[in-house]
N, C-alpha and C positions, 0 to 999 in steps of 0.2 A: 396336345401339346406332348412334346417329347423331350428327352434329356439323354446325354451321353455321361455315365457314371463310371468312375474307376474304383474298383474294390479289389482287393487281393491281387493286385498287379494286372488285372485284366480290365478290359472296357466293355461296357454294357450298353445298348440303345434301349432305353424303357420308356414305357408310357403308362397311363392309369389303366390297371387291370391285368398288366403282364405278369407272368410267373417265371421267375429266373433262379438258377441254381449258381451260387457263388462260393467262394473260398469261406471256411468257417468263419462266422461270426459270433460274438458272445451274445448271449440271450436264450431265452426259453420261448417254446411254441406259444404264439398267442400275443408276443409282446410286439409293440410298435418300435421302430427305430428310424432313424433320418440318415440317409447317405450323402455324406458331406462333400466328397470331391467330384464336382460337377464341371465336366470340360467344356460343354456345348449343350445349348438349348435352342428350341425352336418352335413354331406353330405356322402351320400352313405354308410351309416354304421361306418363312421369315425367321432370322436369328434373333434370339432374346439374350439379354445379359445373363450369363450364368450365374453371377454373384448374388443376383435377386431372385434365383429359383431355388425352391426346397423340394427334395424328393423324399416322400415318407413310404416305409414298406413295413408289411406286416410278415413276421416270421411263421412261417406254415410248420417247417419242422427241421429237425436237425438229422442228416442223414450221412450215408456213406455212399460214394460213387462206385461204379463197377471194379471189379478186382483187375489190376494190371499185373500181369506175370513178367517178372524179370529173370531171365535165363542166360547165364553166362558159361561160355564153352571154350576151352582152348584144345585144337585138333592135336591129338598124339600125345598129350601130357595128363591124361586121366584127370582133368579137371573140369568139373561141371558144379555149378551153383544155381540153385533155384530159389526164388524169393518171391513174395507176393505184397501187394500194396493197395490199400484202399483209402483212397483221400477222403478227409471228412469235408462236408458239404453243408449249407444252409440253403434251404428252399425259401425264396421270398414271394410274396404277392405284393405289387406295386399299388399302393392305395391312391396316392396323388402326385402329380407333378405340378407345381403351381410356383 
């Protein structure tokens, strides 16, 4: 069985046993959470009622993504700005889609 869940403004297709990286969620490594916003669910090509489906996941770790360099420059104005950013992520293991 699979489900489409929305978390952090993004949508993910998940099934039992999948590992995904999502925007930071509250919780420590080892805790079990329930992903609530289920958009679609199905099994073997048939759709199921998303209101009746629950998705539970285990938090593997709280981590940071790759560094993104933000560089701004305006020609002939001696204007340069360099900035870096690392987004906070939560790594999840999907335990069950039922």
